[in-house]
C-alpha positions as CSV (number, residue, x, y, z in Angstrom):
1,M,-8.3,32.6,50.9
2,D,-10.7,33.7,48.1
3,L,-8.9,35.3,45.2
4,K,-11.9,35.4,42.8
5,K,-12.2,38.6,40.7
6,P,-14.8,41.0,42.0
7,I,-17.9,40.9,39.8
8,H,-19.0,44.5,40.5
9,N,-17.0,47.6,39.6
10,F,-18.5,49.8,42.3
11,H,-18.3,49.8,46.1
12,I,-20.3,51.4,48.9
13,P,-18.0,53.7,51.0
14,V,-18.5,54.2,54.7
15,M,-21.2,56.7,55.6
16,G,-21.4,58.3,59.0
17,L,-20.9,56.2,62.1
18,A,-23.8,53.8,61.4
19,Y,-25.4,54.3,58.0
20,T,-23.4,51.4,56.7
21,I,-23.0,49.6,60.1
22,D,-24.6,46.4,58.7
23,S,-24.4,47.0,54.9
24,P,-22.2,43.9,54.3
25,I,-25.0,41.8,55.9
26,R,-27.5,43.4,53.5
27,V,-25.5,43.3,50.2
28,A,-22.4,41.2,50.4
29,Q,-24.1,38.1,49.2
30,Y,-24.6,39.8,45.8
31,G,-20.9,40.4,45.5
32,I,-21.1,44.0,46.6
33,S,-18.3,45.4,48.8
34,S,-19.1,47.9,51.5
35,V,-17.4,49.6,54.5
36,I,-18.4,49.7,58.2
37,S,-17.3,52.4,60.6
38,I,-15.7,50.8,63.7
39,I,-15.2,53.8,66.0
40,D,-18.4,53.5,68.1
41,D,-18.3,50.3,70.1
42,E,-21.7,51.1,71.7
43,I,-23.7,50.8,68.5
44,I,-21.5,47.9,67.4
45,E,-22.4,46.0,70.6
46,K,-26.1,46.8,70.2
47,M,-26.1,45.6,66.5
48,N,-24.2,42.5,67.6
49,S,-26.9,41.6,70.1
50,L,-29.6,42.4,67.5
51,Y,-28.2,40.1,64.8
52,H,-27.5,37.3,67.2
53,K,-31.1,37.3,68.1
54,R,-32.3,37.5,64.5
55,N,-30.1,34.5,63.5
56,N,-30.7,32.5,66.7
57,F,-27.0,32.7,67.6
58,S,-25.8,32.3,71.2
59,Y,-25.0,35.8,72.4
60,K,-22.7,36.8,75.2
61,E,-22.6,40.5,76.1
62,I,-19.2,42.2,76.3
63,S,-19.8,44.7,79.1
64,N,-17.8,47.9,79.6
65,K,-16.3,46.3,82.7
66,V,-14.3,43.8,80.6
67,E,-10.6,44.7,79.9
68,D,-10.1,46.1,76.4
69,Y,-13.9,45.9,75.9
70,R,-14.0,48.3,73.0
71,A,-11.6,46.2,70.9
72,K,-13.3,43.0,71.9
73,R,-16.7,44.3,70.9
74,I,-15.4,45.3,67.5
75,T,-13.8,41.9,66.9
76,A,-16.9,40.0,68.1
77,Y,-19.2,42.1,65.8
78,L,-17.0,41.6,62.7
79,D,-16.7,37.9,63.3
80,M,-20.5,37.7,63.5
81,V,-20.9,39.8,60.4
82,Q,-18.7,37.3,58.5
83,E,-20.7,34.4,59.8
84,V,-24.0,35.9,58.7
85,V,-22.6,37.0,55.3
86,N,-21.4,33.5,54.6
87,E,-24.7,31.9,55.5
88,R,-26.6,34.4,53.4
89,F,-24.2,33.9,50.5
90,D,-24.7,30.1,50.5
91,T,-28.4,30.5,50.7
92,F,-28.3,33.0,47.8
93,K,-26.2,30.6,45.6
94,Q,-28.7,27.8,46.3
95,E,-31.6,30.1,45.3
96,L,-29.9,31.1,42.0
97,S,-29.1,27.5,41.1
98,K,-32.7,26.4,41.7
99,S,-34.7,29.3,40.3
100,K,-34.4,30.7,36.8
101,E,-36.5,33.7,37.8
102,S,-34.1,34.6,40.6
103,L,-31.1,34.0,38.3
104,Q,-32.6,36.4,35.6
105,Q,-33.2,39.0,38.3
106,Y,-29.6,38.8,39.5
107,I,-28.3,38.9,35.9
108,A,-30.1,42.2,35.5
109,M,-28.1,43.6,38.4
110,L,-24.7,42.9,36.9
111,P,-22.4,45.1,34.8
112,N,-23.0,44.7,31.0
113,K,-19.4,44.1,30.0
114,S,-19.0,41.3,32.6
115,D,-17.8,37.9,31.5
116,F,-19.5,36.6,34.7
117,K,-22.8,38.0,33.4
118,K,-22.3,36.4,30.0
119,G,-21.6,33.1,31.6
120,L,-24.8,33.2,33.7
121,E,-26.8,34.3,30.6
122,N,-25.6,31.2,28.8
123,L,-26.5,28.9,31.7
124,A,-29.9,30.5,32.0
125,E,-30.7,29.2,28.5
126,Q,-29.7,25.6,29.3
127,K,-32.4,23.1,30.1
128,E,-30.3,20.1,31.2
129,N,-28.4,20.0,34.5
130,F,-29.4,23.6,35.2
131,T,-29.0,23.4,39.0
132,E,-25.7,21.5,38.9
133,N,-24.1,23.7,36.2
134,V,-25.2,27.0,37.8
135,W,-23.9,25.9,41.2
136,K,-20.5,24.9,39.8
137,F,-20.2,28.2,37.9
138,L,-21.1,30.2,41.0
139,E,-18.7,28.2,43.2
140,S,-15.9,29.0,40.7
141,H,-16.6,32.6,40.0
142,L,-18.7,34.3,42.7
143,S,-17.5,35.4,46.1
144,P,-19.2,37.7,48.7
145,G,-18.4,41.4,48.6
146,S,-15.6,42.4,50.9
147,I,-16.5,43.3,54.6
148,D,-14.2,46.3,54.9
149,V,-13.9,48.7,57.8
150,N,-13.1,52.4,58.2
151,V,-11.1,54.4,60.8
152,M,-10.7,58.1,60.8
153,T,-7.1,58.4,61.7
154,K,-7.6,61.8,63.5
155,V,-10.3,60.4,65.8
156,D,-7.6,58.9,68.1
157,K,-8.4,60.5,71.5
158,D,-6.1,59.8,74.5
159,N,-8.1,57.9,77.1
160,F,-7.8,58.2,80.9
161,V,-8.9,56.2,83.9
162,K,-9.3,58.1,87.2
163,G,-7.2,61.0,85.8
164,E,-4.3,58.7,84.7
165,Q,-3.6,58.5,81.0
166,L,-3.7,55.0,79.5
167,P,-0.9,53.7,77.1
168,V,-1.3,54.9,73.5
169,I,-2.6,51.5,72.3
170,Y,-5.8,52.4,74.2
171,N,-6.3,55.6,72.1
172,D,-9.6,55.4,70.1
173,A,-8.3,54.7,66.6
174,H,-5.7,52.3,68.0
175,V,-8.4,50.3,69.7
176,S,-10.5,50.2,66.5
177,L,-7.4,48.9,64.5
178,R,-6.8,46.2,67.2
179,G,-10.5,45.2,67.0
180,F,-10.2,44.6,63.2
181,A,-6.8,43.0,63.4
182,N,-7.9,40.4,65.8
183,S,-11.0,39.5,63.8
184,K,-11.3,36.5,61.5
185,L,-11.9,38.7,58.5
186,S,-9.7,38.7,55.4
187,S,-10.5,42.2,54.1
188,S,-9.4,45.8,54.2
189,I,-9.2,48.7,56.6
190,V,-9.8,52.1,55.1
191,L,-7.8,54.9,56.7
192,S,-9.2,58.3,56.1
193,A,-8.6,61.9,57.3
194,G,-4.8,62.0,56.7
195,M,-1.7,60.6,58.2
196,N,-1.3,59.5,61.9
197,P,2.3,58.3,62.3
198,R,1.6,56.6,65.7
199,L,-1.4,54.7,64.4
200,Y,0.5,53.7,61.2
201,S,3.4,52.4,63.3
202,Y,0.9,50.3,65.4
203,F,0.1,48.2,62.2
204,E,3.5,46.6,62.6
205,T,2.2,44.8,65.7
206,F,-0.2,42.6,63.7
207,P,1.2,39.8,61.4
208,D,-1.9,39.8,59.1
209,F,-0.8,43.0,57.5
210,F,2.5,41.5,56.2
211,P,2.6,39.2,53.2
212,N,2.9,35.5,53.8
213,E,5.3,33.1,52.0
214,K,3.0,33.2,48.9
215,G,3.0,37.0,48.8
216,V,-0.6,37.2,50.0
217,L,-2.0,39.6,52.6
218,K,-4.7,38.4,54.9
219,K,-5.6,41.9,55.8
220,K,-5.1,44.9,53.5
221,I,-4.7,48.6,53.9
222,I,-6.7,51.1,51.9
223,L,-5.8,54.8,52.0
224,K,-8.4,57.4,51.3
225,V,-6.6,60.3,49.7
226,S,-7.4,63.6,47.9
227,D,-4.3,63.9,45.7
228,F,-1.3,62.0,44.4
229,R,1.3,63.8,46.6
230,S,-0.6,62.6,49.7
231,A,-0.7,59.1,48.4
232,M,3.0,59.0,47.7
233,I,4.0,60.4,51.1
234,Q,1.7,58.1,53.1
235,G,2.4,55.0,51.0
236,N,6.1,55.4,51.3
237,F,5.8,56.0,55.1
238,L,4.0,52.7,55.4
239,A,6.3,50.9,53.0
240,K,9.3,51.8,55.2
241,K,7.6,49.7,57.9
242,G,7.1,46.7,55.6
243,L,3.4,47.6,54.9
244,W,1.8,47.6,51.5
245,V,-1.1,49.9,50.5
246,S,-3.4,47.7,48.4
247,E,-5.6,50.5,47.3
248,Y,-5.6,54.3,47.0
249,R,-9.2,55.5,47.3
250,V,-9.3,58.9,45.7
251,E,-12.2,61.1,46.9
252,S,-13.3,64.5,45.7
253,G,-12.3,67.1,48.2
254,L,-15.7,68.9,48.2
255,N,-18.2,66.8,46.1
256,C,-18.5,64.1,48.8
257,G,-20.5,63.2,51.9
258,G,-19.5,64.1,55.5
259,H,-16.1,65.7,56.2
260,A,-14.8,67.6,53.2
261,F,-11.0,67.8,52.8
262,A,-10.7,70.5,50.1
263,T,-7.5,70.5,48.0
264,D,-5.7,73.7,47.0
265,G,-7.9,74.0,44.0
266,L,-6.8,70.7,42.5
267,L,-9.8,69.2,40.7
268,L,-10.8,65.5,40.4
269,G,-10.0,65.1,36.7
270,P,-6.4,66.4,36.8
271,I,-5.9,64.4,40.1
272,M,-7.0,61.2,38.5
273,E,-4.9,61.9,35.4
274,E,-1.8,62.1,37.6
275,F,-2.7,58.8,39.3
276,K,-3.1,57.3,35.8
277,Q,0.3,58.6,34.6
278,K,2.2,57.9,37.8
279,K,0.7,54.7,39.2
280,N,3.9,52.8,38.3
281,E,5.9,55.2,40.3
282,L,3.7,54.6,43.3
283,I,4.2,50.8,42.9
284,A,7.9,50.9,42.3
285,S,8.7,53.2,45.1
286,A,6.6,51.3,47.7
287,H,7.8,47.9,46.5
288,E,11.5,48.7,47.0
289,L,11.0,50.4,50.4
290,M,8.7,47.6,51.6
291,N,11.1,44.8,50.6
292,N,14.0,46.5,52.3
293,A,12.0,46.8,55.5
294,L,10.7,43.2,55.3
295,T,14.3,42.0,54.8
296,L,15.5,43.9,57.9
297,K,12.6,42.3,59.9
298,G,13.5,38.8,58.6
299,L,10.1,38.4,57.0
300,C,9.0,37.0,53.6
301,Y,8.9,39.5,50.8
302,P,7.3,39.3,47.4
303,T,9.6,39.1,44.3
304,H,7.2,41.0,42.2
305,P,5.1,44.0,43.4
306,M,1.7,43.1,44.9
307,D,-1.5,44.4,43.4
308,M,-2.3,48.0,43.9
309,K,-5.8,49.3,43.0
310,I,-6.8,52.9,42.3
311,T,-10.4,53.7,42.9
312,V,-12.4,57.0,42.9
313,Q,-15.5,58.4,44.6
314,G,-17.4,61.6,45.1
315,G,-20.4,62.9,43.2
316,V,-20.8,60.2,40.5
317,G,-24.4,59.9,39.6
318,T,-24.9,58.4,36.1
319,A,-23.9,55.3,34.2
320,E,-22.0,57.4,31.7
321,E,-19.9,59.1,34.3
322,H,-19.3,55.7,35.9
323,E,-18.2,54.1,32.7
324,F,-16.1,57.2,31.7
325,L,-14.1,57.1,35.0
326,L,-13.5,53.4,34.6
327,E,-12.3,53.6,31.0
328,N,-10.5,57.0,30.9
329,Y,-8.6,56.7,34.1
330,Q,-8.3,52.9,34.2
331,V,-9.5,52.7,37.8
332,D,-10.7,49.5,39.4
333,S,-13.9,50.6,41.1
334,I,-16.1,53.6,41.6
335,G,-17.5,54.6,45.0
336,W,-21.3,55.2,45.1
337,G,-22.1,56.5,48.6
338,S,-24.9,59.0,49.1
339,P,-27.4,57.6,46.6
340,F,-27.5,54.3,48.6
341,L,-28.9,56.3,51.5
342,L,-32.2,56.0,49.5
343,V,-31.9,52.2,49.2
344,P,-33.4,50.5,52.3
345,E,-31.9,47.2,51.3
346,A,-28.4,48.6,51.6
347,T,-28.1,51.1,54.4
348,S,-29.4,51.7,57.9
349,V,-31.6,54.9,57.8
350,D,-34.8,55.7,59.6
351,P,-37.9,56.4,57.5
352,E,-38.1,60.1,58.5
353,T,-34.5,60.8,57.4
354,R,-34.9,58.9,54.2
355,K,-38.0,61.0,53.4
356,L,-36.1,64.2,54.1
357,L,-33.3,63.1,51.8
358,S,-35.7,62.1,49.0
359,K,-37.6,65.5,49.0
360,S,-34.6,67.8,49.5
361,K,-33.4,70.0,46.7
362,E,-30.1,71.4,45.6
363,E,-30.4,74.5,47.9
364,D,-30.9,72.3,50.9
365,Y,-27.5,70.8,50.8
366,Y,-24.6,72.8,52.2
367,L,-21.1,72.7,53.5
368,S,-21.4,73.4,57.2
369,N,-19.2,74.1,60.2
370,I,-21.1,71.7,62.5
371,S,-18.2,69.3,63.0
372,P,-16.3,69.5,66.3
373,L,-13.2,68.5,64.3
374,G,-13.2,72.0,62.7
375,I,-13.3,70.4,59.2
376,P,-16.1,71.5,56.8
377,F,-18.9,69.0,56.8
378,N,-21.4,68.3,54.1
379,T,-25.0,68.0,55.4
380,I,-28.6,69.0,54.7
381,K,-31.1,71.4,56.1
382,G,-34.1,70.2,58.1
383,T,-32.6,67.4,60.2
384,T,-34.0,66.7,63.7
385,N,-30.6,67.5,65.1
386,E,-30.8,71.0,63.7
387,F,-34.2,71.5,65.2
388,L,-33.2,70.3,68.7
389,K,-30.0,72.3,68.6
390,K,-31.8,75.5,67.8
391,D,-34.4,74.8,70.6
392,K,-31.6,74.3,73.2
393,I,-29.9,77.5,72.1
394,S,-33.2,79.5,72.4
395,K,-33.4,78.1,76.0
396,D,-29.8,79.1,76.9
397,K,-28.9,75.4,77.1
398,A,-26.6,75.3,74.1
399,G,-24.3,72.3,73.6
400,S,-24.4,68.5,74.1
401,S,-24.1,66.5,77.2
402,C,-21.2,64.7,75.3
403,P,-21.9,61.1,76.4
404,K,-19.4,59.4,74.1
405,K,-16.5,61.9,73.9
406,Y,-15.0,60.4,70.7
407,L,-14.4,64.0,69.4
408,A,-13.2,65.4,72.8
409,L,-10.0,66.3,71.1
410,S,-9.5,70.0,72.2
411,K,-6.8,70.2,74.9
412,E,-7.6,73.9,75.6
413,F,-8.9,73.1,79.1
414,G,-6.7,70.2,80.0
415,P,-5.0,67.0,78.8
416,E,-8.1,64.8,79.0
417,G,-9.7,66.8,76.1
418,I,-13.0,68.4,75.6
419,C,-15.4,68.4,72.6
420,T,-16.3,71.8,71.1
421,A,-19.9,70.6,70.7
422,S,-20.2,69.9,74.4
423,R,-22.3,72.1,76.8
424,K,-19.4,72.4,79.1
425,Y,-17.2,73.9,76.4
426,Q,-19.8,76.1,74.9
427,Q,-20.9,77.5,78.3
428,V,-17.3,78.7,79.0
429,K,-17.0,80.2,75.5
430,L,-20.4,81.9,75.7
431,A,-19.5,83.4,79.1
432,D,-16.3,84.8,77.7
433,L,-18.3,86.3,74.8
434,E,-20.7,88.0,77.2
435,V,-17.7,89.7,78.9
436,S,-16.7,91.3,75.5
437,K,-20.3,92.0,74.4
438,A,-20.1,95.7,75.1
439,E,-17.0,96.1,73.0
440,I,-18.5,94.7,69.7
441,N,-21.6,95.5,67.6
442,I,-24.6,93.2,67.6
443,H,-23.8,91.7,64.2
444,E,-20.3,90.6,65.4
445,Y,-21.7,89.3,68.6
446,E,-24.3,87.1,66.9
447,K,-21.6,85.9,64.4
448,R,-19.3,84.8,67.3
449,K,-22.1,83.2,69.2
450,N,-23.2,81.2,66.2
451,K,-19.6,80.1,65.7
452,I,-19.6,78.6,69.2
453,T,-23.1,77.1,69.2
454,E,-23.3,75.7,65.6
455,K,-21.3,72.6,66.5
456,S,-23.3,69.4,66.6
457,C,-22.8,66.2,68.6
458,L,-21.8,63.9,65.7
459,C,-21.0,61.0,67.9
460,V,-24.7,60.6,68.8
461,G,-26.3,62.3,65.7
462,L,-24.6,60.0,63.2
463,V,-25.7,56.8,64.9
464,N,-29.3,57.7,65.9
465,S,-30.8,56.9,62.5
466,S,-29.7,53.3,62.9
467,Y,-31.1,53.1,66.4
468,L,-34.4,54.4,65.1
469,E,-34.6,52.1,62.1
470,N,-33.9,49.1,64.3
471,E,-36.2,50.3,67.1
472,I,-33.3,50.2,69.6
473,P,-34.0,52.5,72.6
474,I,-32.0,55.7,72.6
475,K,-30.9,56.7,76.1
476,G,-29.8,60.1,77.3
477,E,-30.4,63.6,76.0
478,K,-32.3,64.0,72.8
479,Q,-29.8,64.8,70.0
480,G,-31.8,63.9,66.9
481,V,-30.3,62.7,63.6
482,V,-27.3,64.2,61.7
483,V,-27.1,63.0,58.2
484,C,-24.1,63.5,55.9
485,P,-25.0,63.2,52.2
486,G,-22.9,64.7,49.4
487,P,-24.5,67.5,47.3
488,N,-25.0,65.0,44.4
489,L,-27.9,63.4,46.3
490,A,-30.0,66.5,45.5
491,Y,-30.7,65.0,42.0
492,F,-32.1,61.7,43.4
493,D,-35.7,62.1,44.6
494,K,-37.1,58.8,45.7
495,E,-36.4,55.6,47.6
496,V,-35.3,52.8,45.2
497,S,-34.7,49.1,45.3
498,L,-31.2,47.7,45.4
499,S,-31.9,46.1,42.0
500,D,-32.9,49.5,40.4
501,M,-29.9,51.3,41.9
502,L,-27.6,48.7,40.3
503,K,-29.4,48.9,37.0
504,H,-29.0,52.7,37.2
505,I,-25.3,52.4,37.9
506,Y,-24.8,50.1,34.9
507,G,-27.1,52.0,32.6
508,S,-30.1,49.7,32.1
509,I,-32.4,52.3,33.6
510,N,-32.3,55.9,34.7
511,I,-33.7,56.9,38.2
512,I,-32.7,60.6,38.1
513,P,-35.6,62.7,36.9
514,D,-33.8,66.0,36.7
515,T,-32.0,66.3,33.3
516,K,-30.5,69.6,34.5
517,R,-28.0,67.8,36.8
518,P,-24.5,69.1,36.0
519,N,-21.8,66.7,35.0
520,V,-19.8,65.3,38.0
521,F,-16.7,67.4,37.0
522,I,-18.8,70.6,36.5
523,N,-20.5,70.2,39.8
524,E,-17.2,69.8,41.7
525,L,-15.8,72.8,39.8
526,K,-18.8,74.9,41.0
527,L,-18.2,73.8,44.6
528,Y,-14.6,74.8,44.4
529,V,-15.2,78.2,42.9
530,N,-17.8,79.0,45.6
531,F,-15.4,77.6,48.2
532,L,-12.6,80.0,47.2
533,K,-15.0,83.0,47.0
534,N,-16.3,82.2,50.5
535,E,-12.8,81.8,51.9
536,I,-11.8,85.3,50.7
537,E,-15.1,86.9,51.7
538,E,-15.1,85.4,55.2
539,Y,-11.5,85.9,56.0
540,T,-11.2,88.0,59.1
541,N,-7.6,87.5,60.3
542,I,-4.7,89.9,59.5
543,L,-3.8,89.2,55.9
544,N,-0.3,87.9,55.3
545,N,1.8,86.8,52.3
546,A,1.4,83.1,53.0
547,Q,-2.4,83.4,52.8
548,V,-2.3,85.4,49.6
549,K,0.1,82.8,48.1
550,K,-2.3,80.0,49.1
551,W,-5.3,81.7,47.4
552,K,-3.3,82.5,44.2
553,T,-2.2,78.8,44.1
554,F,-5.8,77.8,44.5
555,K,-6.9,80.1,41.7
556,N,-4.2,79.0,39.3
557,N,-5.0,75.3,40.0
558,L,-8.6,76.0,39.2
559,I,-7.7,77.7,35.9
560,D,-5.4,74.8,35.0
561,G,-8.2,72.4,35.9
562,V,-10.7,74.1,33.6
563,T,-8.1,74.1,30.7
564,Y,-7.7,70.3,31.3
565,Y,-11.4,69.8,31.2
566,E,-11.8,71.9,28.0
567,N,-9.3,69.5,26.3
568,L,-10.8,66.4,27.9
569,F,-14.4,67.0,26.9
570,A,-13.3,68.0,23.4
571,A,-11.4,64.8,22.9
572,T,-13.6,62.1,24.6
573,N,-16.5,60.3,22.9
574,F,-18.4,60.4,26.2
575,F,-20.9,63.2,27.2
576,K,-21.4,64.3,23.5
577,N,-25.2,64.8,24.1
578,N,-24.3,67.5,26.7
579,Y,-21.1,68.8,25.2
580,A,-22.5,72.2,24.2
581,V,-23.8,72.8,27.7
582,I,-20.6,71.6,29.4
583,E,-18.5,73.8,27.0
584,Q,-20.5,76.9,28.0
585,Q,-20.4,76.0,31.7
586,L,-16.6,75.7,31.6
587,A,-16.3,79.1,29.8
588,D,-18.6,80.7,32.5
589,Y,-16.6,79.3,35.4
590,K,-13.3,80.2,33.8
591,R,-14.5,83.8,33.5
592,Q,-15.6,83.8,37.1
593,I,-12.2,82.5,38.3
594,M,-10.3,84.9,36.1
595,N,-12.3,87.8,37.5
596,L,-11.9,86.7,41.1
597,E,-9.6,89.3,42.8
598,I,-7.1,88.0,45.3
599,P,-6.5,90.6,48.0
600,E,-2.9,91.8,48.4
601,V,-1.0,92.6,51.7
602,K,-0.9,96.3,52.2
603,M,2.5,97.6,52.8
604,V,2.7,100.0,55.9
C-alpha cells in the first residue's frame, strides 16, 4: 500500500455524472487526485468498452441480464481505470527520467513550497547519472493521484422486478457502494448530500473499510459536509459502527457547482474556523467510539487515532485564496472543480459546452430549480437541454421519457417511485392545474405551470456531454446537455492547458482577465444575502413562528459572519492589495442585511 505524501495540495471534485468520469486516467499520473461519480452504470460500461479498445485490452461486456450487473460494471470499470493509471504513471516516470525538458515542464506544475519540487530542481541541474537518480527519486516520492469515487447518499432509489421490491442492497446507492467495495482500488469513497443511515450501515459488510492489524485502511470514507455540526453527527454515527472518516470535505453551501445545500446563513470562513478550533474534538470523539465498536466486533483497533484530513472547496479562484485557505485554516487540500471544466486534458466535456462555459458572464450563472430532487441547482443559461425543454413545452410535450429513473424518488403515485422531471408525472400535474385554471389569475397559472415543467432530466443531461466528446451514440429522446458549474466560473473566459491551470493555482501565472472578480468570501456572502432576500420574497405558504425563527437565525448568522470577516481581513497579511475594496463591500452587505426586514406572524 502506497503511503507516500501527496505532492499536490489541490484535488478535482466530482462534477455531474460524467464530467470527471475518466479524470483519473487523464491526470492521476501527475499526482493529481480526482473523483468519479459511480451512479450511472450505463455510461460506466460504455467508457469501460471505450478504454479497453484504446488500450488493446481484452473486453467482455457485462450485459444488463447478468445478476447484479450494475455493481459488476462499476467494479470492472474501476479496476480498468487503475490498470490504465498505473501504466500511464510508469510511462510518465520513464519520460521524466529520460528528458530534462519534460522534467522542467513538470517542475513548473508543482507547488512552490514543495520539498518534492526542490528535489527535482536539484536533480535537473545534475549531469551525471541523471536518468538513474531521477528514477530513484520518483520511485521514492511520487505516487499516482487517488482514484476516488462519489455517491450521492440520497440517490438510493428502491428497485423492483415485475412489481416486486428487491432487497435494500439493490437500492441504487447501495449498488454503487458494493461496486467500489469489490474493486481492487485502495482509495476513498466520497459521500455527499447528507446522512443515509441504511447506506452507512451497509459499509459494515465490507472488510476493506476497517483498519488492518497495522491500523491501515485499504478503502477510506470521505464525508462532504457543509458545517461542523453535520460532520460531528455523521462522523460519530459511523464511528459507532467501527468506521473511520478519513476526511471531511467542507463545501460552500451556495458558491459551488451542481446541487447547493445552503446553510442557515453560516458562511465558509466561520465554518472553517470552527473546524480549525475543534478538529481535535472530532478526532477524539470518533476514535473512542470507533475503538469501542471494533472491540465489540472482535476486530483490530488502532492504539492512536488515524489520520483525519480537513479539506475545503467552493468558489476558490486565485493562488492567493488557495494559499490563504491552506495557511489560515491549516487544511490539507483545496478543491478546484468548475475551472477544470475548461481544461480538456482533465475533464470530459464536449466542445460546444466548453465554448458556452468560456463565453458566459456572471449574469448567465444562476441557482435554478431544475433538479428533480427539489434541491437548488447551480447551472448556466443557454444549454442545449434548456432549448430542447422549452421546445417540448411549447408543443405540449413537457417532461422527459425518463429512461434511467435514478431520480424517480417521488412516492406520490406509488411505491415504485416517479421522477418529477418525467413526462408521466408532469402530464398528471398539468392536467390537475388545468382543472383549477378558472379559479386563479393568469400570472399564478403561469407560475404554477413553470414550477411543474422547469425540472430537467439530470440523469441524461449530466452524461450527454461525455457521450458527445467521445463520439458515443446517444440513444432515445433528445435531452441535450445539462452542465453544473459554480458561479465562480464566470471569471474564467477561455480553455486552458492542464499545465497553465496548475501554474495559475500555484501562482506562477494568472489566467483570470477580470480584475473585478470578488474575493471568494465576498462572492459567497453576496450569494447568501440574495438567497435570503429571495426566500422571503418568494414565500407563499402561511407564515408561522418556525419559519420566522429560521429567517432570523439566518440573518443573525450572516451578521456574525460579516463581523468575523471584518476582523479576519484586518488582521491577515493576505489580500492587502484589495483590502480597501473588501472593507467597503463588507460594509455594504452588512447594511443590506441589517436593513432586511423579517416578516412577523400576524396575531388574529
